[in-house]
All heavy atoms as TSV, in Angstrom:
chain	resi	resn	atom	element	x	y	z
A	1	MET	N	N	-12.202	-2.672	1.004
A	1	MET	CA	C	-11.431	-2.760	-0.232
A	1	MET	C	C	-10.054	-2.126	-0.076
A	1	MET	O	O	-9.102	-2.579	-0.666
A	1	MET	CB	C	-12.212	-2.106	-1.368
A	1	MET	CG	C	-11.599	-2.382	-2.708
A	1	MET	SD	S	-11.537	-4.134	-3.026
A	1	MET	CE	C	-11.881	-4.172	-4.728
A	2	ILE	N	N	-9.959	-1.079	0.737
A	2	ILE	CA	C	-8.669	-0.429	0.947
A	2	ILE	C	C	-7.696	-1.399	1.601
A	2	ILE	O	O	-6.535	-1.485	1.199
A	2	ILE	CB	C	-8.825	0.852	1.789
A	2	ILE	CG1	C	-9.576	1.900	0.979
A	2	ILE	CG2	C	-7.471	1.384	2.229
A	2	ILE	CD1	C	-9.950	3.135	1.753
A	3	GLN	N	N	-8.164	-2.149	2.602
A	3	GLN	CA	C	-7.268	-3.080	3.278
A	3	GLN	C	C	-6.723	-4.118	2.306
A	3	GLN	O	O	-5.553	-4.487	2.395
A	3	GLN	CB	C	-7.966	-3.770	4.448
A	3	GLN	CG	C	-7.057	-4.776	5.151
A	3	GLN	CD	C	-7.593	-5.290	6.446
A	3	GLN	OE1	O	-7.699	-4.541	7.394
A	3	GLN	NE2	N	-7.936	-6.567	6.479
A	4	ILE	N	N	-7.539	-4.582	1.371
A	4	ILE	CA	C	-7.083	-5.575	0.398
A	4	ILE	C	C	-5.952	-5.000	-0.444
A	4	ILE	O	O	-4.934	-5.648	-0.672
A	4	ILE	CB	C	-8.254	-6.063	-0.477
A	4	ILE	CG1	C	-9.235	-6.863	0.383
A	4	ILE	CG2	C	-7.753	-6.902	-1.647
A	4	ILE	CD1	C	-10.521	-7.198	-0.296
A	5	SER	N	N	-6.112	-3.762	-0.900
A	5	SER	CA	C	-5.063	-3.116	-1.693
A	5	SER	C	C	-3.790	-2.938	-0.880
A	5	SER	O	O	-2.691	-3.142	-1.387
A	5	SER	CB	C	-5.548	-1.753	-2.195
A	5	SER	OG	O	-6.669	-1.901	-3.025
A	6	VAL	N	N	-3.943	-2.555	0.369
A	6	VAL	CA	C	-2.776	-2.368	1.246
A	6	VAL	C	C	-2.089	-3.707	1.489
A	6	VAL	O	O	-0.856	-3.790	1.452
A	6	VAL	CB	C	-3.189	-1.687	2.567
A	6	VAL	CG1	C	-2.038	-1.656	3.553
A	6	VAL	CG2	C	-3.705	-0.280	2.300
A	7	LEU	N	N	-2.852	-4.754	1.727
A	7	LEU	CA	C	-2.256	-6.084	1.934
A	7	LEU	C	C	-1.461	-6.513	0.709
A	7	LEU	O	O	-0.335	-7.007	0.838
A	7	LEU	CB	C	-3.337	-7.115	2.247
A	7	LEU	CG	C	-3.869	-7.117	3.661
A	7	LEU	CD1	C	-5.109	-7.999	3.757
A	7	LEU	CD2	C	-2.806	-7.577	4.641
A	8	LYS	N	N	-2.039	-6.345	-0.458
A	8	LYS	CA	C	-1.347	-6.738	-1.690
A	8	LYS	C	C	-0.046	-5.945	-1.832
A	8	LYS	O	O	0.999	-6.496	-2.160
A	8	LYS	CB	C	-2.251	-6.531	-2.900
A	8	LYS	CG	C	-1.671	-7.110	-4.157
A	8	LYS	CD	C	-2.682	-7.157	-5.268
A	8	LYS	CE	C	-2.071	-7.887	-6.442
A	8	LYS	NZ	N	-2.061	-7.168	-7.651
A	9	PHE	N	N	-0.099	-4.650	-1.567
A	9	PHE	CA	C	1.095	-3.806	-1.627
A	9	PHE	C	C	2.158	-4.290	-0.640
A	9	PHE	O	O	3.330	-4.411	-0.986
A	9	PHE	CB	C	0.713	-2.352	-1.334
A	9	PHE	CG	C	1.883	-1.430	-1.237
A	9	PHE	CD1	C	2.460	-0.903	-2.378
A	9	PHE	CD2	C	2.415	-1.082	-0.005
A	9	PHE	CE1	C	3.562	-0.043	-2.287
A	9	PHE	CE2	C	3.503	-0.239	0.096
A	9	PHE	CZ	C	4.083	0.287	-1.053
A	10	LEU	N	N	1.751	-4.569	0.598
A	10	LEU	CA	C	2.695	-5.021	1.619
A	10	LEU	C	C	3.348	-6.347	1.250
A	10	LEU	O	O	4.542	-6.550	1.486
A	10	LEU	CB	C	2.002	-5.137	2.971
A	10	LEU	CG	C	1.605	-3.819	3.635
A	10	LEU	CD1	C	0.716	-4.084	4.849
A	10	LEU	CD2	C	2.830	-3.016	4.023
A	11	VAL	N	N	2.578	-7.258	0.674
A	11	VAL	CA	C	3.129	-8.552	0.253
A	11	VAL	C	C	4.122	-8.347	-0.893
A	11	VAL	O	O	5.194	-8.960	-0.912
A	11	VAL	CB	C	2.000	-9.524	-0.153
A	11	VAL	CG1	C	2.560	-10.762	-0.841
A	11	VAL	CG2	C	1.177	-9.916	1.056
A	12	GLU	N	N	3.787	-7.466	-1.819
A	12	GLU	CA	C	4.688	-7.213	-2.950
A	12	GLU	C	C	5.994	-6.568	-2.487
A	12	GLU	O	O	7.060	-6.883	-2.999
A	12	GLU	CB	C	4.000	-6.324	-3.986
A	12	GLU	CG	C	2.898	-7.046	-4.731
A	12	GLU	CD	C	2.049	-6.128	-5.601
A	12	GLU	OE1	O	2.218	-4.893	-5.554
A	12	GLU	OE2	O	1.198	-6.665	-6.331
A	13	LYS	N	N	5.920	-5.668	-1.516
A	13	LYS	CA	C	7.102	-4.943	-1.050
A	13	LYS	C	C	7.878	-5.689	0.041
A	13	LYS	O	O	9.026	-5.351	0.318
A	13	LYS	CB	C	6.717	-3.555	-0.532
A	13	LYS	CG	C	6.114	-2.673	-1.592
A	13	LYS	CD	C	7.067	-2.488	-2.756
A	13	LYS	CE	C	6.452	-1.651	-3.846
A	13	LYS	NZ	N	7.228	-1.623	-5.069
A	14	GLY	N	N	7.251	-6.696	0.645
A	14	GLY	CA	C	7.913	-7.466	1.692
A	14	GLY	C	C	7.505	-8.922	1.632
A	14	GLY	O	O	6.801	-9.407	2.513
A	15	PRO	N	N	7.913	-9.630	0.586
A	15	PRO	CA	C	7.513	-11.032	0.433
A	15	PRO	C	C	7.913	-11.876	1.637
A	15	PRO	O	O	8.965	-11.649	2.236
A	15	PRO	CB	C	8.271	-11.500	-0.806
A	15	PRO	CG	C	8.792	-10.284	-1.467
A	15	PRO	CD	C	8.845	-9.200	-0.443
A	16	GLY	N	N	7.051	-12.813	1.985
A	16	GLY	CA	C	7.340	-13.744	3.070
A	16	GLY	C	C	6.815	-13.300	4.423
A	16	GLY	O	O	7.073	-13.955	5.428
A	17	ARG	N	N	6.051	-12.218	4.460
A	17	ARG	CA	C	5.496	-11.764	5.740
A	17	ARG	C	C	4.399	-12.720	6.210
A	17	ARG	O	O	3.686	-13.319	5.416
A	17	ARG	CB	C	4.900	-10.369	5.608
A	17	ARG	CG	C	5.942	-9.304	5.368
A	17	ARG	CD	C	5.312	-7.941	5.347
A	17	ARG	NE	N	6.265	-6.944	4.875
A	17	ARG	CZ	C	6.096	-5.654	5.024
A	17	ARG	NH1	N	5.025	-5.187	5.619
A	17	ARG	NH2	N	6.990	-4.806	4.571
A	18	THR	N	N	4.289	-12.814	7.527
A	18	THR	CA	C	3.252	-13.653	8.129
A	18	THR	C	C	1.976	-12.840	8.315
A	18	THR	O	O	1.972	-11.613	8.167
A	18	THR	CB	C	3.701	-14.180	9.501
A	18	THR	OG1	O	3.876	-13.066	10.380
A	18	THR	CG2	C	4.984	-14.984	9.404
A	19	GLU	N	N	0.901	-13.530	8.689
A	19	GLU	CA	C	-0.378	-12.851	8.926
A	19	GLU	C	C	-0.261	-11.814	10.040
A	19	GLU	O	O	-0.775	-10.702	9.913
A	19	GLU	CB	C	-1.459	-13.881	9.261
A	19	GLU	CG	C	-1.796	-14.765	8.087
A	19	GLU	CD	C	-2.663	-15.946	8.441
A	19	GLU	OE1	O	-2.791	-16.278	9.634
A	19	GLU	OE2	O	-3.214	-16.549	7.500
A	20	ILE	N	N	0.428	-12.154	11.123
A	20	ILE	CA	C	0.536	-11.210	12.234
A	20	ILE	C	C	1.389	-10.014	11.834
A	20	ILE	O	O	1.097	-8.876	12.220
A	20	ILE	CB	C	1.043	-11.887	13.535
A	20	ILE	CG1	C	0.874	-10.953	14.735
A	20	ILE	CG2	C	2.476	-12.358	13.397
A	20	ILE	CD1	C	-0.527	-10.570	15.060
A	21	GLU	N	N	2.421	-10.233	11.059
A	21	GLU	CA	C	3.238	-9.106	10.590
A	21	GLU	C	C	2.428	-8.171	9.704
A	21	GLU	O	O	2.536	-6.941	9.817
A	21	GLU	CB	C	4.464	-9.624	9.830
A	21	GLU	CG	C	5.476	-10.317	10.710
A	21	GLU	CD	C	6.553	-11.049	9.946
A	21	GLU	OE1	O	6.331	-11.445	8.782
A	21	GLU	OE2	O	7.630	-11.241	10.530
A	22	LEU	N	N	1.615	-8.733	8.841
A	22	LEU	CA	C	0.772	-7.915	7.969
A	22	LEU	C	C	-0.293	-7.182	8.768
A	22	LEU	O	O	-0.554	-5.996	8.525
A	22	LEU	CB	C	0.144	-8.789	6.883
A	22	LEU	CG	C	1.140	-9.345	5.858
A	22	LEU	CD1	C	0.518	-10.480	5.054
A	22	LEU	CD2	C	1.640	-8.238	4.941
A	23	ALA	N	N	-0.897	-7.863	9.734
A	23	ALA	CA	C	-1.911	-7.219	10.576
A	23	ALA	C	C	-1.304	-6.048	11.342
A	23	ALA	O	O	-1.896	-4.965	11.419
A	23	ALA	CB	C	-2.526	-8.227	11.538
A	24	ARG	N	N	-0.117	-6.235	11.898
A	24	ARG	CA	C	0.535	-5.158	12.657
A	24	ARG	C	C	0.963	-4.005	11.767
A	24	ARG	O	O	0.958	-2.855	12.197
A	24	ARG	CB	C	1.729	-5.715	13.428
A	24	ARG	CG	C	1.298	-6.565	14.601
A	24	ARG	CD	C	2.456	-7.123	15.358
A	24	ARG	NE	N	1.974	-7.900	16.507
A	24	ARG	CZ	C	2.676	-8.840	17.103
A	24	ARG	NH1	N	3.893	-9.126	16.691
A	24	ARG	NH2	N	2.165	-9.487	18.126
A	25	ALA	N	N	1.328	-4.301	10.520
A	25	ALA	CA	C	1.707	-3.238	9.591
A	25	ALA	C	C	0.516	-2.325	9.285
A	25	ALA	O	O	0.689	-1.130	9.041
A	25	ALA	CB	C	2.254	-3.841	8.302
A	26	ILE	N	N	-0.679	-2.876	9.338
A	26	ILE	CA	C	-1.884	-2.090	9.041
A	26	ILE	C	C	-2.508	-1.506	10.299
A	26	ILE	O	O	-2.871	-0.325	10.338
A	26	ILE	CB	C	-2.921	-2.961	8.296
A	26	ILE	CG1	C	-2.377	-3.357	6.926
A	26	ILE	CG2	C	-4.254	-2.221	8.154
A	26	ILE	CD1	C	-3.222	-4.361	6.188
A	27	HIS	N	N	-2.637	-2.325	11.339
A	27	HIS	CA	C	-3.418	-1.946	12.519
A	27	HIS	C	C	-2.586	-1.586	13.752
A	27	HIS	O	O	-3.152	-1.256	14.787
A	27	HIS	CB	C	-4.392	-3.076	12.882
A	27	HIS	CG	C	-5.356	-3.395	11.790
A	27	HIS	ND1	N	-6.407	-2.573	11.458
A	27	HIS	CD2	C	-5.428	-4.444	10.933
A	27	HIS	CE1	C	-7.083	-3.100	10.455
A	27	HIS	NE2	N	-6.507	-4.242	10.117
A	28	GLY	N	N	-1.278	-1.703	13.683
A	28	GLY	CA	C	-0.430	-1.371	14.822
A	28	GLY	C	C	-0.051	-2.586	15.646
A	28	GLY	O	O	-0.481	-3.710	15.390
A	29	GLU	N	N	0.764	-2.348	16.666
A	29	GLU	CA	C	1.335	-3.424	17.475
A	29	GLU	C	C	0.305	-4.281	18.210
A	29	GLU	O	O	0.564	-5.430	18.528
A	29	GLU	CB	C	2.338	-2.861	18.476
A	29	GLU	CG	C	3.690	-2.551	17.866
A	29	GLU	CD	C	4.340	-3.762	17.211
A	29	GLU	OE1	O	4.455	-4.825	17.845
A	29	GLU	OE2	O	4.746	-3.628	16.046
A	30	SER	N	N	-0.847	-3.744	18.518
A	30	SER	CA	C	-1.855	-4.523	19.245
A	30	SER	C	C	-2.759	-5.326	18.317
A	30	SER	O	O	-3.733	-5.929	18.762
A	30	SER	CB	C	-2.701	-3.598	20.130
A	30	SER	OG	O	-3.394	-2.663	19.323
A	31	ALA	N	N	-2.433	-5.367	17.032
A	31	ALA	CA	C	-3.250	-6.084	16.049
A	31	ALA	C	C	-3.163	-7.592	16.266
A	31	ALA	O	O	-2.260	-8.096	16.932
A	31	ALA	CB	C	-2.782	-5.739	14.640
A	32	TYR	N	N	-4.106	-8.291	15.693
A	32	TYR	CA	C	-4.110	-9.747	15.728
A	32	TYR	C	C	-4.426	-10.259	14.326
A	32	TYR	O	O	-5.042	-9.568	13.521
A	32	TYR	CB	C	-5.098	-10.283	16.772
A	32	TYR	CG	C	-6.454	-9.632	16.743
A	32	TYR	CD1	C	-7.494	-10.190	16.012
A	32	TYR	CD2	C	-6.695	-8.442	17.432
A	32	TYR	CE1	C	-8.736	-9.585	15.960
A	32	TYR	CE2	C	-7.942	-7.833	17.397
A	32	TYR	CZ	C	-8.958	-8.420	16.660
A	32	TYR	OH	O	-10.182	-7.815	16.597
A	33	GLN	N	N	-3.970	-11.471	14.042
A	33	GLN	CA	C	-4.015	-11.982	12.671
A	33	GLN	C	C	-5.420	-12.119	12.103
A	33	GLN	O	O	-5.609	-12.015	10.895
A	33	GLN	CB	C	-3.250	-13.295	12.554
A	33	GLN	CG	C	-3.904	-14.464	13.252
A	33	GLN	CD	C	-3.017	-15.688	13.234
A	33	GLN	OE1	O	-1.851	-15.604	13.570
A	33	GLN	NE2	N	-3.574	-16.802	12.854
A	34	GLN	N	N	-6.411	-12.330	12.942
A	34	GLN	CA	C	-7.773	-12.486	12.439
A	34	GLN	C	C	-8.277	-11.230	11.725
A	34	GLN	O	O	-9.197	-11.303	10.925
A	34	GLN	CB	C	-8.733	-12.856	13.577
A	34	GLN	CG	C	-8.538	-14.255	14.099
A	34	GLN	CD	C	-7.408	-14.377	15.108
A	34	GLN	OE1	O	-6.713	-13.401	15.405
A	34	GLN	NE2	N	-7.210	-15.563	15.642
A	35	GLN	N	N	-7.642	-10.092	11.981
A	35	GLN	CA	C	-8.047	-8.850	11.321
A	35	GLN	C	C	-7.738	-8.856	9.825
A	35	GLN	O	O	-8.301	-8.061	9.085
A	35	GLN	CB	C	-7.360	-7.649	11.982
A	35	GLN	CG	C	-7.858	-7.379	13.386
A	35	GLN	CD	C	-7.062	-6.301	14.073
A	35	GLN	OE1	O	-5.887	-6.470	14.359
A	35	GLN	NE2	N	-7.710	-5.186	14.325
A	36	VAL	N	N	-6.854	-9.740	9.387
A	36	VAL	CA	C	-6.490	-9.780	7.970
A	36	VAL	C	C	-6.768	-11.130	7.318
A	36	VAL	O	O	-6.637	-11.259	6.094
A	36	VAL	CB	C	-5.004	-9.395	7.770
A	36	VAL	CG1	C	-4.746	-7.958	8.191
A	36	VAL	CG2	C	-4.074	-10.348	8.488
A	37	ASN	N	N	-7.141	-12.137	8.079
A	37	ASN	CA	C	-7.320	-13.491	7.538
A	37	ASN	C	C	-8.269	-13.545	6.346
A	37	ASN	O	O	-7.946	-14.142	5.315
A	37	ASN	CB	C	-7.840	-14.450	8.617
A	37	ASN	CG	C	-6.757	-14.911	9.544
A	37	ASN	OD1	O	-5.588	-14.631	9.354
A	37	ASN	ND2	N	-7.146	-15.613	10.589
A	38	GLN	N	N	-9.441	-12.966	6.477
A	38	GLN	CA	C	-10.449	-13.057	5.420
A	38	GLN	C	C	-9.955	-12.397	4.128
A	38	GLN	O	O	-10.113	-12.953	3.040
A	38	GLN	CB	C	-11.754	-12.412	5.882
A	38	GLN	CG	C	-12.866	-12.521	4.871
A	38	GLN	CD	C	-14.169	-11.929	5.391
A	38	GLN	OE1	O	-14.254	-11.492	6.523
A	38	GLN	NE2	N	-15.178	-11.923	4.549
A	39	ASP	N	N	-9.345	-11.236	4.250
A	39	ASP	CA	C	-8.855	-10.543	3.060
A	39	ASP	C	C	-7.679	-11.275	2.422
A	39	ASP	O	O	-7.572	-11.341	1.196
A	39	ASP	CB	C	-8.472	-9.104	3.395
A	39	ASP	CG	C	-9.691	-8.246	3.711
A	39	ASP	OD1	O	-10.801	-8.605	3.279
A	39	ASP	OD2	O	-9.528	-7.223	4.399
A	40	LEU	N	N	-6.796	-11.838	3.239
A	40	LEU	CA	C	-5.695	-12.620	2.683
A	40	LEU	C	C	-6.225	-13.863	1.967
A	40	LEU	O	O	-5.737	-14.220	0.896
A	40	LEU	CB	C	-4.709	-13.022	3.782
A	40	LEU	CG	C	-3.794	-11.898	4.261
A	40	LEU	CD1	C	-3.066	-12.313	5.532
A	40	LEU	CD2	C	-2.798	-11.496	3.178
A	41	ARG	N	N	-7.218	-14.509	2.546
A	41	ARG	CA	C	-7.823	-15.674	1.903
A	41	ARG	C	C	-8.410	-15.298	0.542
A	41	ARG	O	O	-8.284	-16.031	-0.432
A	41	ARG	CB	C	-8.906	-16.258	2.814
A	41	ARG	CG	C	-8.926	-17.756	2.779
A	41	ARG	CD	C	-9.828	-18.372	3.849
A	41	ARG	NE	N	-9.296	-18.146	5.193
A	41	ARG	CZ	C	-9.981	-17.587	6.193
A	41	ARG	NH1	N	-11.223	-17.216	6.031
A	41	ARG	NH2	N	-9.427	-17.407	7.368
A	42	MET	N	N	-9.042	-14.134	0.478
A	42	MET	CA	C	-9.623	-13.662	-0.776
A	42	MET	C	C	-8.515	-13.427	-1.817
A	42	MET	O	O	-8.668	-13.803	-2.981
A	42	MET	CB	C	-10.400	-12.367	-0.558
A	42	MET	CG	C	-11.101	-11.870	-1.795
A	42	MET	SD	S	-11.928	-10.272	-1.585
A	42	MET	CE	C	-12.807	-10.505	-0.054
A	43	LEU	N	N	-7.406	-12.827	-1.404
A	43	LEU	CA	C	-6.293	-12.604	-2.327
A	43	LEU	C	C	-5.704	-13.919	-2.815
A	43	LEU	O	O	-5.331	-14.042	-3.985
A	43	LEU	CB	C	-5.213	-11.756	-1.650
A	43	LEU	CG	C	-5.550	-10.274	-1.465
A	43	LEU	CD1	C	-4.528	-9.609	-0.558
A	43	LEU	CD2	C	-5.628	-9.569	-2.804
A	44	VAL	N	N	-5.625	-14.912	-1.944
A	44	VAL	CA	C	-5.140	-16.239	-2.344
A	44	VAL	C	C	-6.123	-16.874	-3.334
A	44	VAL	O	O	-5.709	-17.398	-4.373
A	44	VAL	CB	C	-4.926	-17.147	-1.112
A	44	VAL	CG1	C	-4.664	-18.587	-1.539
A	44	VAL	CG2	C	-3.781	-16.633	-0.259
A	45	ASP	N	N	-7.417	-16.807	-3.030
A	45	ASP	CA	C	-8.433	-17.387	-3.926
A	45	ASP	C	C	-8.421	-16.733	-5.302
A	45	ASP	O	O	-8.660	-17.391	-6.310
A	45	ASP	CB	C	-9.829	-17.263	-3.312
A	45	ASP	CG	C	-10.024	-18.173	-2.119
A	45	ASP	OD1	O	-9.206	-19.103	-1.921
A	45	ASP	OD2	O	-10.994	-17.948	-1.363
A	46	ARG	N	N	-8.141	-15.442	-5.343
A	46	ARG	CA	C	-8.083	-14.710	-6.616
A	46	ARG	C	C	-6.725	-14.851	-7.296
A	46	ARG	O	O	-6.486	-14.255	-8.340
A	46	ARG	CB	C	-8.357	-13.227	-6.379
A	46	ARG	CG	C	-9.759	-12.935	-5.959
A	46	ARG	CD	C	-9.942	-11.458	-5.749
A	46	ARG	NE	N	-11.295	-11.157	-5.332
A	46	ARG	CZ	C	-11.714	-9.957	-4.969
A	46	ARG	NH1	N	-10.864	-8.930	-4.973
A	46	ARG	NH2	N	-12.952	-9.763	-4.595
A	47	GLU	N	N	-5.834	-15.605	-6.676
A	47	GLU	CA	C	-4.486	-15.845	-7.171
A	47	GLU	C	C	-3.688	-14.553	-7.315
A	47	GLU	O	O	-2.826	-14.422	-8.177
A	47	GLU	CB	C	-4.517	-16.645	-8.474
A	47	GLU	CG	C	-5.138	-18.018	-8.280
A	47	GLU	CD	C	-5.105	-18.875	-9.526
A	47	GLU	OE1	O	-4.703	-18.387	-10.606
A	47	GLU	OE2	O	-5.488	-20.045	-9.421
A	48	ALA	N	N	-3.955	-13.591	-6.429
A	48	ALA	CA	C	-3.203	-12.341	-6.401
A	48	ALA	C	C	-1.953	-12.487	-5.548
A	48	ALA	O	O	-0.957	-11.801	-5.780
A	48	ALA	CB	C	-4.079	-11.208	-5.870
A	49	VAL	N	N	-2.016	-13.365	-4.545
A	49	VAL	CA	C	-0.853	-13.681	-3.716
A	49	VAL	C	C	-0.807	-15.188	-3.504
A	49	VAL	O	O	-1.798	-15.886	-3.703
A	49	VAL	CB	C	-0.881	-12.947	-2.341
A	49	VAL	CG1	C	-0.900	-11.449	-2.513
A	49	VAL	CG2	C	-2.019	-13.407	-1.485
A	50	GLU	N	N	0.354	-15.669	-3.107
A	50	GLU	CA	C	0.544	-17.096	-2.848
A	50	GLU	C	C	0.803	-17.294	-1.357
A	50	GLU	O	O	1.542	-16.527	-0.746
A	50	GLU	CB	C	1.745	-17.587	-3.645
A	50	GLU	CG	C	2.054	-19.045	-3.450
A	50	GLU	CD	C	3.283	-19.472	-4.245
A	50	GLU	OE1	O	3.759	-18.720	-5.100
A	50	GLU	OE2	O	3.774	-20.583	-3.973
A	51	ARG	N	N	0.178	-18.309	-0.794
A	51	ARG	CA	C	0.376	-18.640	0.619
A	51	ARG	C	C	1.231	-19.895	0.717
A	51	ARG	O	O	0.961	-20.899	0.069
A	51	ARG	CB	C	-0.980	-18.867	1.289
A	51	ARG	CG	C	-0.850	-19.197	2.762
A	51	ARG	CD	C	-2.181	-19.277	3.432
A	51	ARG	NE	N	-2.895	-20.454	2.968
A	51	ARG	CZ	C	-4.173	-20.692	3.216
A	51	ARG	NH1	N	-4.881	-19.847	3.913
A	51	ARG	NH2	N	-4.744	-21.777	2.757
A	52	ARG	N	N	2.257	-19.826	1.564
A	52	ARG	CA	C	3.133	-20.974	1.801
A	52	ARG	C	C	3.217	-21.217	3.303
A	52	ARG	O	O	3.060	-20.297	4.090
A	52	ARG	CB	C	4.534	-20.711	1.276
A	52	ARG	CG	C	4.604	-20.441	-0.203
A	52	ARG	CD	C	6.026	-20.152	-0.628
A	52	ARG	NE	N	6.071	-19.573	-1.955
A	52	ARG	CZ	C	7.133	-18.977	-2.466
A	52	ARG	NH1	N	8.254	-18.890	-1.756
A	52	ARG	NH2	N	7.094	-18.464	-3.672
A	53	GLY	N	N	3.510	-22.428	3.675
A	53	GLY	CA	C	3.669	-22.781	5.079
A	53	GLY	C	C	2.554	-23.668	5.566
A	53	GLY	O	O	1.554	-23.874	4.888
A	54	GLY	N	N	2.726	-24.187	6.762
A	54	GLY	CA	C	1.761	-25.115	7.333
A	54	GLY	C	C	0.644	-24.468	8.113
A	54	GLY	O	O	-0.362	-25.095	8.401
A	55	GLY	N	N	0.823	-23.225	8.501
A	55	GLY	CA	C	-0.242	-22.517	9.195
A	55	GLY	C	C	-0.222	-22.640	10.706
A	55	GLY	O	O	-1.090	-22.126	11.373
A	56	GLY	N	N	0.768	-23.290	11.261
A	56	GLY	CA	C	0.845	-23.428	12.710
A	56	GLY	C	C	1.900	-22.516	13.304
A	56	GLY	O	O	2.594	-21.797	12.584
A	57	PRO	N	N	2.039	-22.557	14.620
A	57	PRO	CA	C	3.015	-21.690	15.288
A	57	PRO	C	C	4.464	-21.952	14.849
A	57	PRO	O	O	5.271	-21.041	14.787
A	57	PRO	CB	C	2.851	-22.006	16.772
A	57	PRO	CG	C	1.623	-22.818	16.901
A	57	PRO	CD	C	1.264	-23.344	15.557
A	58	GLU	N	N	4.767	-23.191	14.548
A	58	GLU	CA	C	6.127	-23.538	14.132
A	58	GLU	C	C	6.411	-23.168	12.679
A	58	GLU	O	O	7.557	-22.940	12.304
A	58	GLU	CB	C	6.374	-25.040	14.322
A	58	GLU	CG	C	6.261	-25.500	15.760
A	58	GLU	CD	C	7.319	-24.875	16.642
A	58	GLU	OE1	O	8.482	-24.760	16.199
A	58	GLU	OE2	O	6.978	-24.489	17.777
A	59	GLU	N	N	5.372	-23.161	11.864
A	59	GLU	CA	C	5.513	-22.876	10.434
A	59	GLU	C	C	4.314	-22.031	9.978
A	59	GLU	O	O	3.406	-22.519	9.313
A	59	GLU	CB	C	5.579	-24.179	9.633
A	59	GLU	CG	C	5.923	-23.987	8.191
A	59	GLU	CD	C	5.862	-25.284	7.394
A	59	GLU	OE1	O	5.533	-26.341	7.949
A	59	GLU	OE2	O	6.113	-25.212	6.201
A	60	PRO	N	N	4.298	-20.741	10.338
A	60	PRO	CA	C	3.139	-19.906	10.006
A	60	PRO	C	C	2.997	-19.702	8.504
A	60	PRO	O	O	3.978	-19.835	7.752
A	60	PRO	CB	C	3.450	-18.579	10.700
A	60	PRO	CG	C	4.931	-18.547	10.801
A	60	PRO	CD	C	5.354	-19.975	10.968
A	61	TYR	N	N	1.778	-19.388	8.083
A	61	TYR	CA	C	1.576	-19.033	6.686
A	61	TYR	C	C	2.406	-17.792	6.381
A	61	TYR	O	O	2.477	-16.856	7.172
A	61	TYR	CB	C	0.113	-18.720	6.397
A	61	TYR	CG	C	-0.804	-19.906	6.435
A	61	TYR	CD1	C	-1.999	-19.854	7.131
A	61	TYR	CD2	C	-0.498	-21.075	5.741
A	61	TYR	CE1	C	-2.859	-20.932	7.157
A	61	TYR	CE2	C	-1.353	-22.162	5.770
A	61	TYR	CZ	C	-2.539	-22.084	6.470
A	61	TYR	OH	O	-3.392	-23.154	6.503
A	62	ARG	N	N	3.018	-17.798	5.207
A	62	ARG	CA	C	3.748	-16.640	4.706
A	62	ARG	C	C	3.207	-16.332	3.319
A	62	ARG	O	O	2.823	-17.245	2.577
A	62	ARG	CB	C	5.247	-16.925	4.647
A	62	ARG	CG	C	5.831	-17.120	6.037
A	62	ARG	CD	C	7.338	-17.218	6.022
A	62	ARG	NE	N	7.842	-17.361	7.370
A	62	ARG	CZ	C	8.094	-16.353	8.212
A	62	ARG	NH1	N	7.898	-15.114	7.801
A	62	ARG	NH2	N	8.542	-16.570	9.415
A	63	TYR	N	N	3.190	-15.062	2.979
A	63	TYR	CA	C	2.544	-14.616	1.736
A	63	TYR	C	C	3.553	-14.002	0.787
A	63	TYR	O	O	4.432	-13.256	1.188
A	63	TYR	CB	C	1.423	-13.635	2.078
A	63	TYR	CG	C	0.318	-14.331	2.839
A	63	TYR	CD1	C	0.376	-14.484	4.209
A	63	TYR	CD2	C	-0.740	-14.917	2.160
A	63	TYR	CE1	C	-0.604	-15.177	4.899
A	63	TYR	CE2	C	-1.726	-15.615	2.840
A	63	TYR	CZ	C	-1.648	-15.740	4.205
A	63	TYR	OH	O	-2.621	-16.440	4.869
A	64	TYR	N	N	3.386	-14.371	-0.490
A	64	TYR	CA	C	4.303	-13.960	-1.558
A	64	TYR	C	C	3.494	-13.460	-2.762
A	64	TYR	O	O	2.408	-13.964	-3.022
A	64	TYR	CB	C	5.163	-15.155	-2.003
A	64	TYR	CG	C	6.043	-15.680	-0.902
A	64	TYR	CD1	C	5.567	-16.618	0.011
A	64	TYR	CD2	C	7.341	-15.209	-0.749
A	64	TYR	CE1	C	6.369	-17.076	1.045
A	64	TYR	CE2	C	8.150	-15.680	0.281
A	64	TYR	CZ	C	7.656	-16.603	1.165
A	64	TYR	OH	O	8.449	-17.063	2.199
A	65	PRO	N	N	4.060	-12.514	-3.503
A	65	PRO	CA	C	3.359	-12.064	-4.712
A	65	PRO	C	C	3.333	-13.168	-5.764
A	65	PRO	O	O	4.197	-14.036	-5.797
A	65	PRO	CB	C	4.185	-10.852	-5.181
A	65	PRO	CG	C	5.493	-10.969	-4.489
A	65	PRO	CD	C	5.311	-11.828	-3.289
A	66	ARG	N	N	2.352	-13.097	-6.646
A	66	ARG	CA	C	2.254	-14.056	-7.757
A	66	ARG	C	C	2.629	-13.370	-9.035
A	66	ARG	O	O	2.532	-12.228	-9.221
A	66	ARG	CB	C	0.843	-14.594	-7.868
A	66	ARG	CG	C	0.553	-15.567	-6.732
A	66	ARG	CD	C	-0.776	-16.232	-6.852
A	66	ARG	NE	N	-0.898	-17.281	-7.817
A	66	ARG	CZ	C	-0.601	-18.558	-7.633
A	66	ARG	NH1	N	-0.093	-18.970	-6.531
A	66	ARG	NH2	N	-0.797	-19.443	-8.545
């Protein structure tokens, strides 16, 4: 639950961050995006944050506050 709150805070304070940027902000430089995927998906499903982008290397998902 703490990670979810931290993710929401990070998105609010830095709109447009990617999954890897958010993962590194929480877990450090060796982090990987899968460490935050499930929690970000939950925030999107709850309409707490908005996800934009295609999800690929050329156009990664970016997260914005709602």
